[in-house]
N, C-alpha and C positions, 0 to 999 in steps of 0.2 A: 504494500500500500504506500503510495507516495502522497505527500502533502505539498502544498504550495506556500511559498513565502510571499510577503507583500509585493516583492518585485517579480512575481510570477515565475520563480525558479523552482522546479520540482526538487523536493528534498526527501530522501528515503526516511521511512518511519523511525528507524533507529537513530538517525542523525537528528530528526525532529525531537525525539525524546531527550536527547542530550542537549539540544539547543534550548529546550524548555526548562532545563535545570533538573530534570528527573533522570536518574540513570536507567538505561534500558536493561531489562532483565536478561536479554541476550548477551550484553556486554559483561554483566556480572557473572553469568554462567560461563562465558568464555574465559574470563579471568580466573575463576575457580578451577576450571579444567587446566589452564596453563600452570597454575600453582601446583596442582596435583601431578601434572606431567614433570615439572621441575623436581618435585619432591621424589618422584619415583626414579627418574632417569639421570638427574644431575646429583642429587643428594644420596640416592640409593636406599631410601627407606620407604616403607609403605605407610599409609595414613594411620594405621593402628599402632605402629611401633615408633613413630616419629616423636622426638622431643621438641620442646619449644624452640630451641636453637635451629633444628632442622626445618621447622615451619618458617622461621625467620629467613633463613638462607633461601628457601624455595620461593617465598614471597618476594624477596629482594631480587632474585634472578628474573622472575616473571615480570616484575615492575620495570627492571632495566630493559628487558626485551621490548616491552610496550613503548618505553620512552625512545629507544633506538628506532623502532619501527615508525613512530610518529615523526621523529626528526628526519628520517630518510624520506618520508612522504612529503614533509615540508620542503626539503631541498629539491625534490622532484617538481613540486608545484612551482617553486621559484624559478627553476630552469625552464619550465614550460612557459611561464609568464614572461620570461626574459629579464627578470630582476637579478641583479648581482648579489650573491650571497654575502659578500664582504661588506657591501654598503648597508644591507639590512642588519647584519651583525654589529657593525660599527654604530649605527643609529640606536639599536636596542641597548648596546653596552653604555652609550653615552646617557641614555635616559635612565637606566638603572643606577649608574654612578651618581647622576644629579639627584635622583630621589633619595639615594642613600646618604649623600652628603647633606641634604637639606634636613633629613629626619634625625640624624644621629648628632647629639650635642658633643662638643669637645670635652674630653675627660681631663680634669686637672689632677696631676700627680703631686703628692707631697714629697718634699725633699727629705731624705733620710740622712742622719748624721753618720759619718764614717766611724766604724768601730776602731778603737785603738787596741793594739795588741797589749795584753796584760801578762806580765811575766809572773809565773807562780814562784812563791818563795819556797825555800828548801823545806820549811815546816809543812807547807801545804802539799808538797810533793810526797813527803814521808807519810803524811796522814792518808793521802789517796792510795798509796801503795800498800798500806797496812790493811 
């Protein structure tokens, strides 16, 4: 089932659900399957015997795969539209840095006094040795 956006561009139902702010159940099921596949084939554990750390590793690997797939897709879209990836990355980096510099206040550090070396007296050395 396809839906139409206000500018009359057909949008697949899964993309429409994501655009509306609700996750599509197909995406959730696909991610669950990806995590289970990573748990089985990359971590080497089945769901019944996996520890918390195994689930963490499997989820991290599945998430990384999704990020890499989406980044590759974005690069392909930029190539098709003729935009230079370096210009887009530079523009994005500049905006992120500006926002970061505006939001983060400068931290003042207190100056510490330098410690002086204190020599132990012979009486303190004998007491420590005893």
